Backbone as CSV, one residue per row, in Angstrom:
resi,resn,N_x,N_y,N_z,CA_x,CA_y,CA_z,C_x,C_y,C_z
1,UNK,109.625,111.578,107.871,108.937,110.301,108.080,107.434,110.512,108.006
2,UNK,106.780,109.710,107.237,105.360,109.873,106.997,104.520,109.179,108.054
3,UNK,103.354,109.800,108.323,102.378,109.177,109.222,101.957,107.827,108.669
4,UNK,101.997,107.692,107.335,101.509,106.462,106.709,102.451,105.277,106.895
5,UNK,103.692,105.529,107.277,104.654,104.434,107.402,104.202,103.429,108.437
6,UNK,103.775,103.915,109.602,103.365,102.998,110.660,102.100,102.246,110.273
7,UNK,101.159,102.955,109.643,99.932,102.292,109.195,100.254,101.230,108.148
8,UNK,101.186,101.541,107.257,101.572,100.579,106.221,102.269,99.372,106.833
9,UNK,103.107,99.615,107.850,103.786,98.505,108.530,102.776,97.593,109.208
10,UNK,101.789,98.183,109.875,100.735,97.394,110.518,99.986,96.560,109.481
11,UNK,99.713,97.164,108.339,98.994,96.467,107.269,99.806,95.286,106.739
12,UNK,101.105,95.488,106.571,101.974,94.412,106.075,102.036,93.266,107.077
13,UNK,102.173,93.597,108.369,102.216,92.567,109.413,100.913,91.780,109.437
14,UNK,99.789,92.496,109.359,98.477,91.835,109.345,98.350,90.916,108.134
15,UNK,98.826,91.387,106.974,98.732,90.584,105.757,99.617,89.351,105.843
16,UNK,100.782,89.483,106.468,101.657,88.321,106.664,100.944,87.244,107.473
17,UNK,100.303,87.668,108.554,99.612,86.715,109.424,98.450,86.063,108.683
18,UNK,97.685,86.885,107.961,96.547,86.361,107.198,97.015,85.359,106.148
19,UNK,98.067,85.710,105.420,98.601,84.812,104.389,99.072,83.494,104.990
20,UNK,99.742,83.577,106.149,100.238,82.358,106.801,99.085,81.442,107.194
21,UNK,98.000,82.028,107.694,96.848,81.228,108.109,96.119,80.630,106.910
22,UNK,96.010,81.406,105.828,95.358,80.906,104.615,96.156,79.750,104.020
23,UNK,97.475,79.904,103.964,98.322,78.837,103.415,98.244,77.574,104.261
24,UNK,98.135,77.751,105.571,98.004,76.592,106.452,96.691,75.870,106.185
25,UNK,95.605,76.622,105.988,94.307,76.022,105.673,94.375,75.245,104.364
26,UNK,95.081,75.802,103.379,95.237,75.120,102.091,96.014,73.815,102.255
27,UNK,97.032,73.829,103.113,97.809,72.608,103.345,96.971,71.549,104.060
28,UNK,96.140,71.984,105.001,95.251,71.048,105.704,94.291,70.397,104.717
29,UNK,93.692,71.207,103.844,92.751,70.668,102.853,93.444,69.677,101.916
30,UNK,94.660,70.020,101.511,95.439,69.142,100.631,95.710,67.795,101.304
31,UNK,96.179,67.852,102.548,96.532,66.626,103.272,95.299,65.778,103.560
32,UNK,94.207,66.406,103.922,92.988,65.646,104.231,92.447,64.928,102.999
33,UNK,92.663,65.514,101.805,92.238,64.842,100.575,93.098,63.612,100.304
34,UNK,94.404,63.738,100.583,95.335,62.655,100.258,95.443,61.599,101.360
35,UNK,95.199,62.002,102.595,95.362,61.078,103.729,94.075,61.089,104.552
36,UNK,93.126,60.207,104.240,91.828,60.192,104.928,91.949,60.017,106.438
37,UNK,92.986,59.290,106.881,93.157,59.066,108.322,93.349,60.392,109.070
38,UNK,94.074,61.306,108.447,94.277,62.614,109.084,92.975,63.400,109.110
39,UNK,92.217,63.303,108.039,90.919,63.981,108.006,90.026,63.483,109.133
40,UNK,90.052,62.174,109.376,89.224,61.594,110.435,89.711,62.046,111.813
41,UNK,91.023,62.054,112.012,91.575,62.517,113.290,91.215,63.984,113.548
42,UNK,91.307,64.792,112.510,90.925,66.196,112.660,89.453,66.333,113.020
43,UNK,88.618,65.504,112.389,87.174,65.580,112.635,86.835,65.149,114.056
44,UNK,87.446,64.060,114.509,87.085,63.492,115.810,87.731,64.251,116.966
45,UNK,89.017,64.577,116.831,89.758,65.101,117.981,90.010,66.612,117.953
46,UNK,90.196,67.169,116.780,90.667,68.548,116.731,89.598,69.569,116.369
47,UNK,88.631,69.178,115.555,87.579,70.130,115.207,86.675,70.364,116.415
48,UNK,86.204,71.564,116.552,85.296,71.938,117.645,85.917,71.752,119.027
49,UNK,87.243,71.753,119.114,87.895,71.587,120.412,87.529,72.722,121.357
50,UNK,87.534,73.940,120.856,87.211,75.085,121.710,85.784,74.997,122.230
51,UNK,84.870,74.492,121.380,83.480,74.340,121.829,83.373,73.287,122.930
52,UNK,84.126,72.204,122.798,84.095,71.154,123.820,84.661,71.664,125.144
53,UNK,85.736,72.436,125.053,86.316,73.000,126.269,85.349,73.973,126.937
54,UNK,84.685,74.767,126.134,83.697,75.712,126.679,82.560,74.966,127.372
55,UNK,82.129,73.872,126.764,81.045,73.079,127.347,81.478,72.453,128.670
56,UNK,82.739,71.984,128.755,83.266,71.407,129.994,83.259,72.452,131.106
57,UNK,83.737,73.656,130.778,83.784,74.738,131.770,82.376,75.134,132.190
58,UNK,81.475,75.184,131.222,80.089,75.564,131.509,79.402,74.526,132.391
59,UNK,79.703,73.250,132.163,79.099,72.165,132.942,79.568,72.215,134.395
60,UNK,80.868,72.518,134.593,81.390,72.712,135.936,81.713,71.456,136.712
61,UNK,81.601,70.285,136.113,81.862,69.015,136.809,83.209,68.446,136.365
62,UNK,84.087,68.185,137.345,85.419,67.621,137.060,86.120,68.368,135.923
63,UNK,86.110,69.685,136.011,86.629,70.514,134.920,88.101,70.222,134.621
64,UNK,88.950,70.261,135.648,90.385,70.056,135.426,90.676,68.681,134.837
65,UNK,89.987,67.664,135.355,90.195,66.292,134.885,89.799,66.153,133.413
66,UNK,88.652,66.742,133.049,88.164,66.635,131.673,89.042,67.436,130.704
67,UNK,89.500,68.611,131.154,90.369,69.419,130.297,91.698,68.714,130.063
68,UNK,92.229,68.095,131.126,93.482,67.356,130.989,93.329,66.198,130.018
69,UNK,92.159,65.521,130.038,91.905,64.419,129.100,91.870,64.944,127.666
70,UNK,91.223,66.093,127.471,91.178,66.691,126.136,92.597,67.011,125.650
71,UNK,93.413,67.561,126.547,94.786,67.888,126.176,95.573,66.633,125.815
72,UNK,95.379,65.577,126.611,96.086,64.318,126.362,95.662,63.714,125.028
73,UNK,94.355,63.722,124.771,93.844,63.200,123.499,94.367,64.025,122.324
74,UNK,94.444,65.343,122.552,94.932,66.242,121.504,96.390,65.945,121.172
75,UNK,97.219,65.781,122.215,98.639,65.483,121.997,98.821,64.152,121.270
76,UNK,98.020,63.158,121.647,98.104,61.848,120.990,97.703,61.954,119.522
77,UNK,96.626,62.701,119.265,96.160,62.879,117.885,97.218,63.597,117.046
78,UNK,97.842,64.625,117.632,98.885,65.370,116.921,100.077,64.468,116.596
79,UNK,100.439,63.599,117.549,101.560,62.675,117.324,101.246,61.700,116.196
80,UNK,100.011,61.196,116.172,99.606,60.263,115.113,99.602,60.966,113.755
81,UNK,99.109,62.219,113.745,99.081,62.998,112.500,100.495,63.205,111.965
82,UNK,101.433,63.533,112.857,102.822,63.729,112.424,103.401,62.448,111.829
83,UNK,103.045,61.309,112.433,103.554,60.032,111.906,102.970,59.743,110.528
84,UNK,101.680,60.060,110.315,101.056,59.883,108.993,101.709,60.808,107.959
85,UNK,101.997,62.056,108.376,102.644,63.000,107.466,104.005,62.474,107.021
86,UNK,104.794,62.033,107.978,106.128,61.516,107.682,106.051,60.289,106.785
87,UNK,105.089,59.411,107.078,104.902,58.179,106.315,104.556,58.469,104.859
88,UNK,103.868,59.597,104.626,103.438,59.955,103.274,104.346,61.005,102.617
89,UNK,105.526,61.198,103.174,106.520,62.064,102.533,106.404,63.542,102.839
90,UNK,105.626,63.900,103.845,105.497,65.306,104.241,106.378,65.596,105.462
91,UNK,106.827,66.835,105.623,107.509,67.215,106.868,106.533,67.094,108.042
92,UNK,107.038,66.754,109.209,106.163,66.574,110.369,105.465,67.868,110.783
93,UNK,106.050,69.010,110.443,105.438,70.297,110.816,104.641,70.908,109.660
94,UNK,104.281,70.108,108.678,103.641,70.610,107.460,102.323,71.327,107.744
95,UNK,101.621,70.917,108.787,100.309,71.502,109.080,100.378,72.641,110.098
96,UNK,101.584,72.974,110.537,101.726,74.104,111.447,101.706,75.409,110.654
97,UNK,101.276,76.499,111.309,101.285,77.803,110.656,102.728,78.292,110.552
98,UNK,103.157,78.625,109.351,104.531,79.077,109.115,104.556,80.609,109.065
99,UNK,104.724,81.209,110.237,104.747,82.668,110.302,106.067,83.216,109.758
100,UNK,106.013,84.420,109.223,107.236,85.084,108.770,108.173,85.328,109.943
101,UNK,107.600,85.734,111.065,108.396,85.985,112.272,107.938,85.056,113.391
102,UNK,108.721,84.048,113.724,108.342,83.126,114.796,108.385,83.760,116.179
103,UNK,109.051,84.913,116.279,109.157,85.573,117.590,107.820,86.160,118.035
104,UNK,107.061,86.716,117.085,105.793,87.370,117.445,104.592,86.753,116.739
105,UNK,104.815,85.681,115.957,103.735,85.055,115.181,103.004,86.082,114.321
106,UNK,103.774,86.990,113.753,103.242,88.016,112.837,102.145,88.869,113.474
107,UNK,102.356,89.226,114.735,101.444,90.172,115.392,102.079,91.555,115.492
108,UNK,103.414,91.600,115.400,104.117,92.870,115.558,104.515,93.163,116.989
109,UNK,104.091,92.294,117.913,104.404,92.488,119.329,105.029,91.230,119.914
110,UNK,106.013,91.425,120.781,106.649,90.319,121.488,106.842,90.733,122.941
111,UNK,106.256,89.965,123.846,106.319,90.287,125.285,105.807,91.691,125.579
112,UNK,104.738,92.069,124.874,104.105,93.356,125.121,104.802,94.549,124.501
113,UNK,105.889,94.314,123.760,106.622,95.399,123.121,106.692,95.167,121.613
114,UNK,106.993,96.239,120.889,107.132,96.117,119.451,108.218,95.098,119.123
115,UNK,107.876,94.150,118.257,108.819,93.105,117.874,109.919,93.691,116.989
116,UNK,111.061,93.033,116.990,112.179,93.488,116.158,111.819,93.459,114.675
117,UNK,110.934,92.537,114.276,110.532,92.465,112.864,109.779,93.728,112.458
118,UNK,108.966,94.265,113.383,108.219,95.486,113.098,109.179,96.668,112.975
119,UNK,110.171,96.725,113.862,111.148,97.812,113.817,111.955,97.769,112.522
120,UNK,112.330,96.556,112.097,113.070,96.418,110.844,112.215,96.834,109.656
121,UNK,110.928,96.519,109.726,110.008,96.896,108.656,109.871,98.412,108.589
122,UNK,109.784,99.053,109.749,109.709,100.508,109.803,110.961,101.125,109.176
123,UNK,112.120,100.566,109.488,113.370,101.066,108.919,113.362,100.945,107.397
124,UNK,112.884,99.808,106.897,112.857,99.586,105.450,111.887,100.549,104.771
125,UNK,110.686,100.698,105.354,109.685,101.580,104.768,110.151,103.031,104.805
126,UNK,110.838,103.401,105.879,111.375,104.756,105.977,112.418,104.990,104.894
127,UNK,113.248,103.984,104.663,114.249,104.083,103.602,113.578,104.193,102.241
128,UNK,112.522,103.410,102.037,111.792,103.468,100.769,111.179,104.846,100.559
129,UNK,110.628,105.419,101.646,110.025,106.746,101.545,111.082,107.784,101.181
130,UNK,112.231,107.683,101.824,113.322,108.597,101.508,113.740,108.456,100.053
131,UNK,113.778,107.228,99.565,114.228,106.955,98.201,113.287,107.525,97.154
132,UNK,112.000,107.676,97.524,111.026,108.215,96.579,110.816,109.711,96.772
133,UNK,111.532,110.289,97.738,111.449,111.719,97.977,111.908,112.476,96.729
134,UNK,111.209,113.542,96.383,111.545,114.279,95.163,112.973,114.816,95.203
135,UNK,113.435,115.238,96.390,114.805,115.724,96.508,115.800,114.603,96.224
136,UNK,115.444,113.393,96.660,116.353,112.268,96.465,116.573,112.000,94.985
137,UNK,115.509,112.126,94.206,115.619,111.858,92.773,116.590,112.836,92.109
138,UNK,116.645,114.053,92.648,117.495,115.081,92.056,118.882,115.118,92.686
139,UNK,118.984,114.615,93.908,120.223,114.754,94.674,121.090,113.516,94.555
140,UNK,121.887,113.478,93.529,122.835,112.386,93.336,124.198,113.007,93.059
141,UNK,125.227,112.183,93.091,126.556,112.705,92.773,126.633,113.136,91.311
142,UNK,125.860,112.454,90.459,125.865,112.785,89.031,125.278,114.171,88.772
143,UNK,124.319,114.584,89.602,123.663,115.880,89.380,124.322,117.011,90.166
144,UNK,125.391,116.687,90.886,126.140,117.735,91.601,127.282,118.191,90.697
145,UNK,127.110,119.337,90.092,128.095,119.819,89.117,129.058,120.818,89.750
146,UNK,130.339,120.574,89.526,131.374,121.513,89.971,131.709,122.540,88.892
147,UNK,131.074,122.395,87.731,131.395,123.291,86.610,131.117,124.753,86.951
148,UNK,130.073,124.983,87.773,129.728,126.359,88.131,130.815,127.027,88.971
149,UNK,131.711,126.213,89.523,132.721,126.739,90.448,134.101,126.888,89.817
150,UNK,134.223,126.554,88.540,135.554,126.517,87.916,136.279,127.855,87.980
151,UNK,135.528,128.929,87.951,136.149,130.251,88.016,136.071,130.859,89.412
152,UNK,135.707,130.036,90.387,135.569,130.521,91.762,136.772,130.094,92.600
153,UNK,137.033,130.872,93.654,138.188,130.592,94.520,138.037,129.297,95.312
154,UNK,136.800,128.853,95.489,136.565,127.677,96.339,136.491,126.375,95.541
155,UNK,136.862,126.423,94.269,136.729,125.221,93.431,137.513,124.042,94.006
156,UNK,138.746,124.266,94.375,139.599,123.174,94.851,139.062,122.568,96.150
157,UNK,138.646,123.432,97.082,138.140,122.915,98.363,136.831,122.153,98.174
158,UNK,135.975,122.637,97.275,134.703,121.949,97.038,134.918,120.632,96.302
159,UNK,135.931,120.596,95.435,136.245,119.341,94.749,136.711,118.293,95.760
160,UNK,137.502,118.713,96.753,137.955,117.792,97.800,136.774,117.270,98.612
161,UNK,135.841,118.172,98.942,134.648,117.755,99.690,133.827,116.765,98.871
162,UNK,133.674,117.065,97.589,132.924,116.168,96.703,133.569,114.781,96.678
163,UNK,134.898,114.727,96.504,135.604,113.438,96.458,135.481,112.709,97.793
164,UNK,135.541,113.459,98.871,135.388,112.862,100.203,134.020,112.183,100.310
165,UNK,132.975,112.872,99.866,131.608,112.342,99.975,131.408,111.115,99.087
166,UNK,131.959,111.151,97.881,131.861,109.996,96.981,132.542,108.786,97.607
167,UNK,133.738,108.998,98.132,134.485,107.909,98.770,133.747,107.390,100.004
168,UNK,133.157,108.302,100.760,132.396,107.924,101.962,131.243,107.001,101.583
169,UNK,130.506,107.383,100.537,129.350,106.587,100.109,129.776,105.226,99.569
170,UNK,130.843,105.213,98.776,131.304,103.956,98.171,131.779,102.957,99.218
171,UNK,132.341,103.452,100.304,132.927,102.572,101.319,132.125,102.560,102.617
172,UNK,130.858,102.938,102.527,130.054,103.068,103.749,129.913,101.744,104.491
173,UNK,130.082,101.835,105.801,129.834,100.715,106.704,129.310,101.288,108.014
174,UNK,128.173,100.787,108.523,127.590,101.355,109.745,128.546,101.386,110.932
175,UNK,129.439,100.417,111.004,130.308,100.311,112.177,131.666,101.008,112.021
176,UNK,132.001,101.406,110.799,133.336,101.997,110.603,133.317,103.393,109.988
177,UNK,132.220,103.799,109.357,132.186,105.105,108.699,132.199,106.238,109.724
178,UNK,132.822,107.329,109.347,132.982,108.474,110.231,131.693,109.278,110.339
179,UNK,131.633,110.102,111.390,130.581,111.106,111.509,131.031,112.360,110.764
180,UNK,130.065,113.074,110.197,130.400,114.254,109.392,129.564,115.446,109.844
181,UNK,130.196,116.610,109.933,129.483,117.871,110.131,129.771,118.759,108.933
182,UNK,128.750,118.983,108.092,128.877,119.878,106.950,128.360,121.255,107.365
183,UNK,129.205,122.277,107.272,128.753,123.598,107.700,129.158,124.661,106.683
184,UNK,128.361,125.725,106.670,128.579,126.804,105.711,127.262,127.462,105.360
185,UNK,127.330,128.524,104.575,126.125,129.266,104.220,125.156,128.428,103.397
186,UNK,123.931,128.913,103.286,122.907,128.209,102.515,123.237,128.227,101.026
187,UNK,122.774,127.191,100.322,122.924,127.148,98.872,124.274,126.689,98.373
188,UNK,125.064,126.038,99.225,126.409,125.612,98.815,126.503,124.116,98.529
189,UNK,125.398,123.391,98.720,125.390,121.976,98.346,125.438,120.987,99.494
190,UNK,125.279,121.459,100.720,125.353,120.557,101.878,124.248,119.505,101.840
191,UNK,123.014,119.962,101.664,121.884,119.027,101.617,121.996,118.106,100.413
192,UNK,122.389,118.657,99.278,122.522,117.856,98.055,123.511,116.711,98.260
193,UNK,124.680,117.006,98.795,125.696,115.966,98.964,125.323,114.968,100.061
194,UNK,124.665,115.444,101.113,124.244,114.506,102.164,123.199,113.542,101.621
195,UNK,122.298,114.040,100.776,121.292,113.168,100.166,121.904,112.268,99.097
196,UNK,122.928,112.748,98.428,123.627,111.898,97.454,124.269,110.712,98.168
197,UNK,124.848,110.972,99.336,125.393,109.880,100.147,124.277,108.923,100.529
198,UNK,123.152,109.478,100.998,122.010,108.641,101.390,121.551,107.764,100.237
199,UNK,121.509,108.345,99.050,121.080,107.613,97.855,121.931,106.371,97.639
200,UNK,123.245,106.540,97.720,124.159,105.414,97.494,124.104,104.401,98.637
201,UNK,123.964,104.892,99.858,123.885,103.998,101.020,122.631,103.130,100.945
202,UNK,121.525,103.722,100.518,120.279,102.962,100.355,120.431,101.869,99.309
203,UNK,121.147,102.172,98.231,121.358,101.180,97.173,122.124,99.963,97.689
204,UNK,122.931,100.169,98.723,123.691,99.064,99.314,122.852,98.235,100.280
205,UNK,121.599,98.659,100.505,120.711,97.898,101.375,120.714,98.330,102.826
206,UNK,121.377,99.457,103.131,121.388,99.960,104.504,120.190,100.881,104.729
207,UNK,119.829,101.067,105.996,118.710,101.950,106.328,119.224,103.356,106.604
208,UNK,118.424,104.346,106.197,118.783,105.748,106.377,117.592,106.497,106.958
209,UNK,117.840,107.307,107.973,116.824,108.231,108.482,117.271,109.643,108.133
210,UNK,116.410,110.371,107.436,116.757,111.726,107.015,115.591,112.663,107.281
211,UNK,115.881,113.804,107.879,114.900,114.882,108.010,115.628,116.091,108.580
212,UNK,114.914,117.204,108.620,115.499,118.392,109.235,115.480,118.234,110.749
213,UNK,116.368,118.933,111.414,116.422,118.876,112.876,115.089,119.295,113.478
214,UNK,114.491,120.332,112.933,113.238,120.835,113.498,112.109,119.816,113.356
215,UNK,112.057,119.109,112.225,111.017,118.095,112.036,111.235,116.887,112.938
216,UNK,112.479,116.425,113.025,112.794,115.310,113.919,112.377,115.636,115.349
217,UNK,112.797,116.807,115.826,112.555,117.174,117.220,111.079,117.400,117.499
218,UNK,110.374,117.984,116.539,108.933,118.186,116.720,108.214,116.853,116.877
219,UNK,108.562,115.873,116.041,107.910,114.571,116.106,108.257,113.846,117.405
220,UNK,109.522,113.891,117.797,109.938,113.242,119.045,109.223,113.867,120.237
221,UNK,109.105,115.191,120.234,108.425,115.886,121.335,106.947,115.512,121.388
222,UNK,106.296,115.453,120.234,104.879,115.071,120.194,104.667,113.670,120.748
223,UNK,105.551,112.758,120.398,105.438,111.385,120.900,105.749,111.317,122.392
224,UNK,106.743,112.072,122.821,107.161,112.052,124.230,106.060,112.561,125.149
225,UNK,105.367,113.605,124.725,104.338,114.202,125.567,102.927,113.720,125.229
226,UNK,102.832,112.636,124.461,101.540,112.007,124.210,100.647,112.734,123.240
227,UNK,101.221,113.625,122.431,100.404,114.344,121.448,100.290,113.589,120.132
228,UNK,101.036,112.503,120.007,100.963,111.637,118.827,100.572,110.249,119.297
229,UNK,99.406,109.784,118.859,98.870,108.503,119.332,99.038,107.386,118.309
230,UNK,99.917,107.582,117.335,100.074,106.593,116.262,100.874,105.369,116.697
231,UNK,101.541,105.460,117.850,102.366,104.336,118.297,103.769,104.366,117.723
232,UNK,104.104,105.437,117.015,105.435,105.543,116.417,106.503,105.745,117.492
233,UNK,107.711,105.382,117.166,108.858,105.625,118.043,109.974,106.206,117.187
234,UNK,109.815,107.488,116.871,110.764,108.163,115.990,112.166,108.174,116.583
235,UNK,112.255,108.374,117.890,113.566,108.427,118.528,114.320,107.115,118.356
236,UNK,113.643,105.991,118.563,114.309,104.698,118.422,114.737,104.464,116.979
237,UNK,113.900,104.896,116.025,114.268,104.773,114.611,115.532,105.579,114.319
238,UNK,115.587,106.794,114.859,116.751,107.654,114.670,117.998,107.038,115.295
239,UNK,117.819,106.447,116.467,118.956,105.884,117.194,119.477,104.596,116.574
240,UNK,118.642,103.912,115.793,119.023,102.586,115.305,119.296,102.502,113.808
241,UNK,118.948,103.515,113.032,119.193,103.475,111.589,120.684,103.345,111.300
242,UNK,121.012,102.671,110.204,122.421,102.495,109.845,123.116,103.834,109.613
243,UNK,122.371,104.769,109.032,122.904,106.122,108.825,121.822,107.130,109.187
244,UNK,122.187,108.124,109.971,121.272,109.213,110.323,121.778,110.500,109.692
245,UNK,120.880,111.219,109.018,121.227,112.523,108.449,120.303,113.567,109.058
246,UNK,120.885,114.503,109.794,120.128,115.603,110.400,120.424,116.857,109.593
247,UNK,119.422,117.365,108.913,119.605,118.527,108.046,119.273,119.813,108.802
248,UNK,120.035,120.846,108.535,119.761,122.197,109.037,119.745,122.280,110.565
249,UNK,120.746,121.689,111.200,120.880,121.830,112.648,121.084,123.305,112.984
250,UNK,120.386,123.772,114.013,120.464,125.177,114.398,119.209,125.939,114.053
251,UNK,118.387,125.376,113.165,117.117,126.022,112.817,116.011,125.632,113.790
252,UNK,116.297,124.624,114.637,115.284,124.171,115.601,115.126,125.193,116.729
253,UNK,113.980,125.124,117.439,113.765,125.996,118.585,114.758,125.637,119.686
254,UNK,115.314,126.659,120.302,116.329,126.452,121.336,115.642,126.249,122.687
255,UNK,115.293,125.006,122.985,114.636,124.672,124.247,115.462,123.626,124.991
256,UNK,115.166,123.454,126.270,115.881,122.449,127.062,115.605,121.052,126.517
257,UNK,114.356,120.819,126.073,114.011,119.504,125.525,114.809,119.239,124.252
258,UNK,114.885,120.241,123.374,115.630,120.070,122.122,117.104,119.801,122.392
259,UNK,117.687,120.572,123.302,119.106,120.403,123.615,119.384,119.019,124.189
260,UNK,118.512,118.572,125.106,118.696,117.253,125.719,118.538,116.143,124.692
261,UNK,117.585,116.316,123.776,117.335,115.292,122.759,118.488,115.213,121.764
262,UNK,118.992,116.362,121.346,120.128,116.379,120.414,121.334,115.691,121.045
263,UNK,121.588,116.001,122.312,122.709,115.351,123.003,122.499,113.841,123.074
264,UNK,121.284,113.432,123.411,120.970,111.999,123.513,121.206,111.290,122.186
265,UNK,120.763,111.906,121.095,120.931,111.302,119.768,122.414,111.163,119.424
266,UNK,123.156,112.247,119.582,124.582,112.229,119.237,125.343,111.238,120.108
267,UNK,125.083,111.275,121.418,125.819,110.419,122.350,125.469,108.944,122.169
268,UNK,124.176,108.650,122.019,123.751,107.251,121.881,124.312,106.627,120.616
269,UNK,124.258,107.355,119.511,124.770,106.796,118.259,126.299,106.649,118.306
270,UNK,126.968,107.514,119.022,128.409,107.323,119.217,128.672,106.041,119.996
271,UNK,127.889,105.817,121.036,128.057,104.602,121.848,127.731,103.340,121.057
272,UNK,126.817,103.460,120.099,126.444,102.315,119.263,127.319,102.197,118.016
273,UNK,128.251,103.127,117.864,129.136,103.161,116.682,128.343,103.250,115.385
274,UNK,127.312,104.094,115.384,126.498,104.317,114.191,126.712,105.751,113.711
275,UNK,127.035,105.949,112.432,127.419,107.266,111.927,126.259,108.241,111.757
276,UNK,126.613,109.519,111.881,125.663,110.625,111.713,126.271,111.636,110.750
277,UNK,125.433,112.165,109.864,125.825,113.299,109.030,124.934,114.470,109.422
278,UNK,125.545,115.581,109.783,124.808,116.782,110.185,125.139,117.905,109.215
279,UNK,124.109,118.625,108.765,124.346,119.836,107.982,123.840,121.027,108.786
280,UNK,124.525,122.145,108.664,124.115,123.350,109.392,124.593,124.593,108.657
281,UNK,123.831,125.668,108.796,124.230,126.963,108.252,125.022,127.774,109.275
282,UNK,125.165,127.230,110.476,125.901,127.930,111.527,127.401,127.883,111.258
283,UNK,128.103,128.914,111.695,129.560,128.903,111.627,130.103,128.086,112.799
284,UNK,131.393,127.817,112.756,132.035,127.063,113.843,131.816,127.779,115.179
285,UNK,131.979,129.104,115.188,131.803,129.885,116.418,130.352,129.857,116.870
286,UNK,129.425,129.984,115.924,127.998,129.968,116.274,127.575,128.621,116.854
287,UNK,128.157,127.547,116.355,127.867,126.218,116.909,128.298,126.159,118.371
288,UNK,129.495,126.684,118.658,130.008,126.665,120.025,129.180,127.551,120.947
289,UNK,128.652,128.645,120.407,127.818,129.540,121.216,126.431,128.960,121.457
290,UNK,125.946,128.157,120.514,124.562,127.664,120.568,124.423,126.440,121.477
291,UNK,125.388,125.524,121.421,125.234,124.231,122.099,126.189,124.105,123.285
292,UNK,125.785,123.227,124.235,126.573,123.112,125.463,127.852,122.307,125.231
293,UNK,128.694,122.295,126.258,130.038,121.726,126.133,130.025,120.244,125.797
294,UNK,129.025,119.501,126.300,128.980,118.056,126.038,128.793,117.779,124.554
295,UNK,127.905,118.545,123.915,127.669,118.374,122.478,128.893,118.825,121.685
296,UNK,129.446,119.985,122.063,130.599,120.533,121.351,131.784,119.583,121.407
297,UNK,132.017,118.967,122.572,133.168,118.069,122.704,133.032,116.861,121.795
298,UNK,131.816,116.353,121.656,131.597,115.184,120.793,131.701,115.564,119.320
299,UNK,131.130,116.712,118.969,131.235,117.166,117.579,132.687,117.481,117.223
300,UNK,133.385,118.136,118.143,134.748,118.568,117.858,135.745,117.431,117.750
301,UNK,135.565,116.406,118.573,136.550,115.319,118.624,136.205,114.139,117.724
302,UNK,134.923,113.926,117.473,134.513,112.676,116.834,133.792,112.872,115.503
303,UNK,133.821,114.094,114.972,133.203,114.384,113.676,134.241,114.971,112.726
304,UNK,134.123,114.617,111.443,134.919,115.272,110.408,134.186,116.545,109.984
305,UNK,134.843,117.678,110.102,134.234,118.954,109.725,134.504,119.233,108.244
306,UNK,133.441,119.452,107.483,133.565,119.821,106.071,133.033,121.240,105.912
307,UNK,133.917,122.186,105.633,133.527,123.589,105.522,133.179,123.933,104.078
308,UNK,131.921,124.311,103.847,131.438,124.703,102.524,131.579,126.220,102.397
309,UNK,132.237,126.654,101.340,132.450,128.088,101.128,131.999,128.475,99.720
310,UNK,131.965,129.779,99.480,131.647,130.256,98.137,130.299,130.930,98.034
311,UNK,129.862,131.092,96.782,128.591,131.744,96.496,127.479,130.716,96.369
312,UNK,126.269,131.167,96.606,125.087,130.318,96.464,125.066,129.727,95.051
313,UNK,124.975,128.401,94.969,124.996,127.718,93.668,123.844,128.181,92.789
314,UNK,122.712,128.495,93.411,121.562,128.967,92.621,121.896,130.281,91.914
315,UNK,122.635,131.130,92.597,123.069,132.398,91.994,124.031,132.132,90.831
316,UNK,124.966,131.201,91.043,125.940,130.881,89.993,125.262,130.274,88.778
317,UNK,124.279,129.405,89.008,123.555,128.796,87.887,122.815,129.855,87.078
318,UNK,122.223,130.791,87.795,121.455,131.846,87.134,122.342,132.694,86.231
319,UNK,123.592,132.870,86.646,124.503,133.723,85.890,125.440,132.949,84.970
320,UNK,125.262,131.628,84.928,126.073,130.792,84.025,125.165,129.790,83.315
321,UNK,124.187,130.295,82.626,123.173,129.444,82.007,123.739,128.550,80.908
322,UNK,124.897,128.905,80.384,125.466,128.112,79.291,126.148,126.837,79.784
323,UNK,126.393,126.740,81.095,127.088,125.571,81.642,126.127,124.414,81.805
């Protein structure tokens, strides 16, 4: 996840608000040209309202009474304007600002917290970033060749894994798709196939969060302990994405914070019925030795284990250049 994602989201939200206000000004100008009565009402009752209120407060005499009169006059003027709009074929709310998100009025915040529209935007931008990742361009089902394995003992098992992944991607659903643990030595195609799944899932319009375990945990730790002031919430993004892919589990530093965070991610997404794909170079025994019983029980009972075997594909490609 890029530092620029949050800045870009803020920029988009700001632009939405600016565009909404500009369009409202254009509608006001249009209506005032066509309906002089509205122009007059705006001039007499609505223009310079803030200045009049400031003057009332500054004067200090009968402040509440005068402010209430201004409010009453304002409501009456607004009602008359709506009637003129309707009479001339316009919607009654034509002069209101039409924000993209009515919950936060395109500020990105609702009740002091990040609005859901901002979180959805972050998810979309994160998916877009993943889609433009150089690995993503290369990691598709079409570019995963089994030809290098035709003379290898693991051809049949790898073909089954490949078919499983293709079927998983084609039928992906956030609420019904299984969790997957891909394990085996490096260079066997775990990352390639997990990204190929991500590629297809993104095409269906779902959100995907992808990174290595060490990068995810480093960012979450920085945010948790206040070392990242960007306002990002990587953990919430991870917990809420339609599909989460954690690459290279086991390469992260073995700390209490990391262990607690990994458990939280796995457990929370299970409770939310949101699928996770994990890749690791650890063996089944090494996984059990590395992680505590709570994590092992969830991985063992609620994940499909895909065992990758054979020789490093890079080695096979080097020795089978004609394929």
